[in-house]
C-alpha positions, 0 to 999 in steps of 0.5 A: 128381462133386462138387468142393469148393474149400477155403480154408486160413488162407493163403488158398490154394485147395485142391481136394478132389474126390469122384468117383462111379464104377462100382467093381468089378462095377459096384458104386457107389463114391466116390473121394476125393482130398485134398492129403494122401491118396486113398481109395475108399468103396463103398456096399456096406457103406459100406466103405472099401476104400482109403486111401493117403497120397501117397508111401506104400504103401497103408494098407489091405489089399485081397484080390485075390480079394475078391468085389464082389457083392450079398449078399457081404462085401468082403474087406479095407479096413474092414468095418463089423461090426454088430449082432453079431460072429462067427457067430450060428446061422441069421443068418450071420457078423458081422451084416448091416451089411456086406452092405447098400448104405448111403445117402450122406447128406452130403458136407462139405468141411473148412476144412483141405482134408479131406472128410467123408462121412456114410452111413446104414444103410437099413431092412432086413428083417434088422432087423425083429426088433430094437428101432428104431435108427438107424446112421450112419457118417461117414468123414473123409479127410485127413491121416489117416483117421477113421471113426465109427459112431453107433448110436442106440436109437430105441425108446420102451421096449426096450433094444438090445443089440449088438456093433460092430467096424471090422474093419480090414485093414492092409497090411504088408510082411511079417507075420513082421517086424511087431510090434503094441504097445499090448496088454501086460497086457491079458486076451484070449480066444484063439479059436484055442485053444478060447476060452482066456482068457489075458493078453498078457505081451510088449511086442509081439505077433509073428505066426508062426502063425494068430492070432485074439484078442479083447483085452477091456477096453482103450481104449488105442491100438495101434501096428503097427511095420513095419520092411519098409515103414519105417513105424509105423501108429497106431490110435487109438480111442474108444468101444471096449473091445475090440481084435481081432487076426487073421491066418488064416495058411497053412491057413485062407487056403487054405480062403478062397475070397475070399482068396489062398493067400499073402496072409496074408503081407501083412496083419494085422487090428487091429480096434476095437469092443465085442464079447463081454463088451464088448457094448453095451446102450442104453436108449431114446433113448441113443446109442453112438459107436465111432470110430477114427483111423488114421495113419502115420509113418516108423519111426525 
């Protein structure tokens, strides 16, 4: 257990606590408590599985059927997708970063009472065919939740091309009542409709069936309007040109062994990253940073 004593401008000492625990199935986990919020982060995938502001419902959705096991993804929270998005023949889905135990390198207390944790993806056999790289992941827990994936091409001569995504699962009161705003006019790939390329026409996206869309060339914040929870979730991002919106709906939910048949009613994925045509290429020595900041407020 690590405890930091943080001093505000009024000289009031605010304790921020980071506790090392055995999580589900004895996977190592960090519990973070600040004066505003609480969070849980697993070393497995460096995955944030919980973030909750005091007196609010959880911001992040977690499936009750999620596997917490080595070599298996955790279903919910914020999986770190790297170095590819989607399926790759013979390589599995969504890369290997979410399946590895990341090394905790640093815990930094903020002067305002927040806590910053820095993780690093360790060397692994899956990376052997790629140019040399370093991947760091920084999670800031406070009045909001910020996550930052930093990738550096350490090769002296090879370019490094990859996709990345922070595959964020949000908890909502009722999937049929929410509206997702901020993507009007953006072109997207509809993977449910055989990868048809379309343009978003509506002010707000309503969910009434399976949705799996990759919105391209958009850097704008996105907001989830949730009347059942009387809140607005705001997703701000940097270093991201893609936004993915996903809900499995009824049939696909029933096919997923690590997801409840009815859980689609309580979640929506709004993911920030660089995928498909927005993939990243780094020259030797270059660094790419993908960052999100999640916050919420009462829906007026």
